Every structure is written in structure tokens, then in C-alpha cells.
N, C-alpha and C positions, 0 to 999 in steps of 0.2 A: 387207644386205637391209632394206628398209623394211616395217614392219608397222603397220597402221592400225586404230584402235579408235574406237568411239563411247563417250563417257564422260559420264554425267549425275550430278548430285548434288553437284558441287563448288560450294562457297558463294561463292568470290571469286577474282579473278585471283591474289592472293597465295598462296592455298591451292593453286591450280593449279601455280604455280612451285615451291612446296615439294614437292608430290607428284612433279613432273617430276625434281627433284634427287634425291629419294629413290629413284626408279626408276633414274635414271642411275648411282647408286651401287652397283647390283647387278652382280656379276661377269657378263661377257658382254654387257652392255648398253653400246653405244657412245654413244648419245644418246637423249634423250626430250624431246619438245615437246608441250605441251598448249595448244590454242587454247580459251580459256575461253568465248568468244562462240559458236563453232561446235560446241563440245563434242566436239572431236576430239583424239585422242592418237596421236602418231606416234613409233615407236621404231625406231632403227637398231641392228641386231645381226647377228652371224654365227651366232647360235644357231638351232636349229630352231623353226619356228612354234609348236609345242606348248609348248616351253620358254619362249619369250617370252610367250605368252598366260598361262602359269601364273605367271610373275613379275609381270606387270602386274596380274593379278587378285588375287594375294596382297598386293601392296603397296597396291593401292587399298582392299582390305578392311581392312588394317592402319591405313591413314590415316583412314578413316571408313566406318562401316557404311552410310552413306547413298549412297555412290558405287556406281554400276552401270556395268559395262563390257561391251561386246559387240564382237565382231569386225566389221569393215566389209568 
């Protein structure tokens, strides 16, 4: 299932790629894509929505305290 989030505070496209790889490395996450320009993050996972949101929020906070994530 696909889960979509708005994400702000990422400084550059390279950082977006690093964060996407960091999220993809978590158990239960099949893929993660971040569009730096549109500030959208898309995750594919078989996990429940609450679990995915918790993983995304935790990894974004760990990556940078400036990043804010909201569900779309």
C-alpha cells in the first residue's frame, strides 16, 4: 500500500535521497521516494498506516530537527 506525506525542511536533493534510503532501510518499508521540489514523500509498505507514519516521523526527526512531516 502507498502512503503519502508532505515533508518540509529538507535542505537539498542530496539530503532527500539520503533520507529516502534511510527510511527504505527500515524493516517493513518496501520503498521510499522523496520529491524535493514538491516536498512530497511516498512510502510503499505492507505495514499499518500508524506504523508507517511512526517510522517516517522518527527517521525524519533523527535525520534533522528542521524536517516536518504531515500526512496527506
